[in-house]
N, C-alpha and C positions, 0 to 999 in steps of 0.2 A: 176326737174332733170337737166335741162340745166343750170339753175342758180347755182346749186350745183357744177356741173362739171367745169363750168367756174371759180367759186371761188377757187376750189381746184387747178386748173391749174395755177392760179395766185400765190397762195401760193407755189406751187411746183417750180415755177421759182425762187423764193427767196431762197427756201431751196437748190435747185441745185446750185445756185450761192455761197451760204455759203459753201457747200461741196467742190466746185471747189477751193475756196480760201484756205480752210483748207488743202486739199490734196496738193495744190501747195507748201505751206510752209513746210508741213511734208516731202515731197519728197526732197526739196532743203536743208532741215536740215540734211539729211543723208550724210555721208562722201562719197566723190568721185563724179564724174560727167562724162558725155559722153566723154569729151575731154581726161580725165585722162585714161579712159578705152581704148579708141582707140589708144592713144599714147603708152600705155603699150603693146598692141597687136602688134603695129608697131615696137616696140623696139627703139623708138625715144622719150624719155621722157624729153628732154631738155626744158628749160623754154621758148625759142622762139617758138618751135613747139607747146607747150601747149597753149601759148598765141594766136597763129594764129588759132588754133582749137577753142578756146573759143570765139574768135572774129567771126569766121565763124558761130558758133552755137548761137551767141547772148548772151553767158554766161558772157561776160565781162561787160555787162551793170548792173546798180543797180537792186536789186531784185524787187523793186516796179515797175520799168520800164518793166522788164520781165513779171511781173504779169499783168500789164495793157495790154501789147501786147497779152498775152495769153487770157485774158478775152474778149478783143475786137474781137479776132478771134473766140472764142467759141460762142459768141452771133451770129455770122454769120455762125456757124457750120463749121468753119475752124479750125481744131484741130492741125494745124501746119504740120511740115515736119519731117519725120524720116530720119536722116542722116545715120543710120545703114542700113535701108532697102531701102533707096533711093527712097522713094515714099511718097505721102501725107498720113498722119495718118488716115484721114477719109476714104480714099480708102482702106488702109490696114485693118482697122477694119471692113469696109463693106464687104470685101472679106471673113473675118473670122466669121462674126456674124451669118450667116445662120447655120453653123455647131454647134455653141454654142446654138442657139435657139432650134435646133433640139434635141440636147442632153439634155438640161435642161428641155425643154417642155416634152419630153418623160419620163424623170425621175420624173418630178413633177406629171404628170397625173398618172403614174404607182404607185408612192408612195401614192398619195391621194386616188385613187380608192381601191387599195389593203389594205391600212391602215384602211379606213372606213369599208370595208367588214370584215376584221379581228377583228376590234373593236366591231362591231355589233355581230359577232359570239362569241366573248369572253364574252360579256355582257349577251348574251342569255344562256350561259353555266356557269354562275357565280358559283364558288366553285367546279366545276368538273375538271376532268383531262384535258379536252379540253381547259378550261380557263387557266389552269396552263401552258400548252404547248405553247399557243399563247402568253401569257404574258412573259414567259421565253425567247422565241425566239425574241420578241420585245426588251426586255432588252439586249439580247445578241447583236443584230444588232446595238442598240444604243451605247453600250459600246465599240464595236470593232472599232479600228482606220480605217478610210476610206482607207488609202493607203495600209494597210495590206489586207483588203478585196479585193482591186483591184489587188494586186499582186497575191494573192491566186486564184482569179478568172482566171487570165491569166494562171497560172501554171496548174490548174485542167482542165479547159474547153478548153484551147487552146493547151497547151504543152502535157499534159497526154492523154486527150480524143480526141483532135483534132476536136471537134464539131464546134467551133466558132473561127473566126479570133481574134487574141489578140491585134492587133495594127492597127492604121490607120483609114481613113474615108471610103475608098473603095479599091478594088484590083487594084494596080497600073499596068498599061499596059494591063488590061483585055479588054478594049475597049467596055464595056457594054453600052447599050443605053436603054432608055425607061424603061419598067417594070423590065428588067433584072438588070439594074443599080440600080433602087430603091430597089430591093430585095437584092442586094449585099451590099448596104449601110445599109439596115435594119439588116443584119447579123452582120456587124461591130458595129452596134449601141447597140446590145443586152447587151454585157458585160458592157460597160461604163454606160449605162442608168440604168441597174439593180443595179450596184455597188453604183452609186450615189443615187438611189432611196431607197435603203434598210435602210439607216440611217433615212431619213425623214418618211418612212413608219412606222418605229418603233414608232416615235413620234405621228403620227396620230392614230395608233392603240391604244396606251395607252390613248390618249385624248378622242377618240371616246368611248372607253369602260367606262371611268370614267364619261363622260357626259351622256351616255345612262343610266347608273345606277342611276345617280343623278336625271334625268328627270323622270325616271320610278317611283320614289317615291313621285312625286308631286301630289297635290289633283286632278288636272284635269284629270290625267291618271287614278286615282282611280275611278273618276266619270265615265269615259269612260268604265272601266271594269264593274262597277255597272249597266250600261245601257245594258250590254250584247254584246258589240262589240267584234268581233273576235280578237284574240291575234295578228294575222298578221296585221290587219287594225290598231290596236292601235300602234304597233311598227313602222309602216311606216308613218302614218299620224300624229301621236301625239308625240311619243317619238323621232324618228329619226329626224324629221324636226326641232324640238326644240334643239335637241342635236347637230345638225350640226353647229349652230351659233358659238360656241367657236372654233370648228374645222376650220371653214372658216376664222375666225380671225387669228388663228395660221397659216393657209395655206397662207394667204396674207403676213404675216411677213416672213414665211419661204421661200416664192417664191424668195425673194431677196437673201437669203442665199444660194440658190441653185447655184447662180453664183459664190459664194465663194468656194463652194465645187467643182465646175467645173474646177477651176484652177488646183487642185491636180489630179482630174480624167483625165483631158485632157493631163496632163503631163505624167501620167503613161501609158495611152493607146495611146499616140501619136495622139490625136484627134486634128485636125487643127482648133481650135476655139480661141476665144479671151482670154480665160483663159490661154492657153499655150502661146499665144502671150505676155500676161502680164508677165508671168514667165520669158520668154526670155528677155523681155525689162528690167526687174528688174536686171537681171544679167549683162546686157549691159549698165545699167544706161541711158536708152533711155527715157528721161524725157517726151517728147511729146507723145510717145506711152503710157506710164504709165498713164499720165493725161487723155489721150483720152479714154482709157479703163475705168478709174474711172468715167469719164463723162457719158459714155454709160451705165455703170452698175448702177450708181445712178439714171439716168433717167428711167431705167427699173424698179427699185425698187419703185420709186414714181408712175409709171404707174400701177404696180401690186397693190399697196395700194388703188389707186383710183378704180380699177376694183373690188377689194374686197368690198369696201363700196357700190358700185352699186349692186353687187350680193346680198348683205344683204337684199335689198328691195324685191327681188324676192323670197328669202328663207322665209322671214318673213314680210308680207305686213304691219304689225303693226308698223314697223320701218319707220320713216320719215327722209329723209336726210335734214339736216339743217346746216347752216354755223355757 
């Protein structure tokens, strides 16, 4: 296990380096730069002012020099300085990261648990009205745009019913501490986490249902039935355990995509995470912040993939981790 993890970590470093280089060139290929945006906002877009700003930001240097400076800093976990926010990018991301991890973690756990439960329930009722209802709802959640679900959730549960807060991380000015503050944050978390989790829950529901039905037709399950094992024991120990393998694979891949969905969700719900930070940085052409968010997001995706491979061993001991 230790050898496998170390090997994967070495590979992840090279993958992360390739991602950083690709993102660097893609961002700089887009029209505009921080100097042009700031000069336009200041109403002073003359050539000398633009040149001074580009020199201040280091944008007047050749592209390969800018890339070398950025990579050298990234190796040292120095992600540069945000001239828009007037603070180091690493500090800026570190301040926003806990909110994003809370949102994406809650959405991921919610979608995975409810998706597996719904998929098991649908497979147990194959061909009945219960199976039809679960499958239809899963398809509906999968096909509905995330931003529309978010807006409708705010309108229904916050504006019309007044049950839950629609925006923000916590109640501003309330001065809550301890358990009261945690409860307040939890109330603010319900709508964005549920909205983000519904899309992925639909995927896990359909995957679990299909996998359960496929495994239940295999010979070893028929043998277990012939031995007289109870239906519940067969479903838990034989069918579900083997059916979870493709679900875990999908969950490991989808865990990284939750960060992508968080950009839209955080923007709609005014959640102060790195997704909203990146959205603001894109509008402001804040290169260092954008690259810093990409760096953290890519590292999280690689970490999730490694955790998925390790979990495989515990779900199915027959699997051996090899390089």
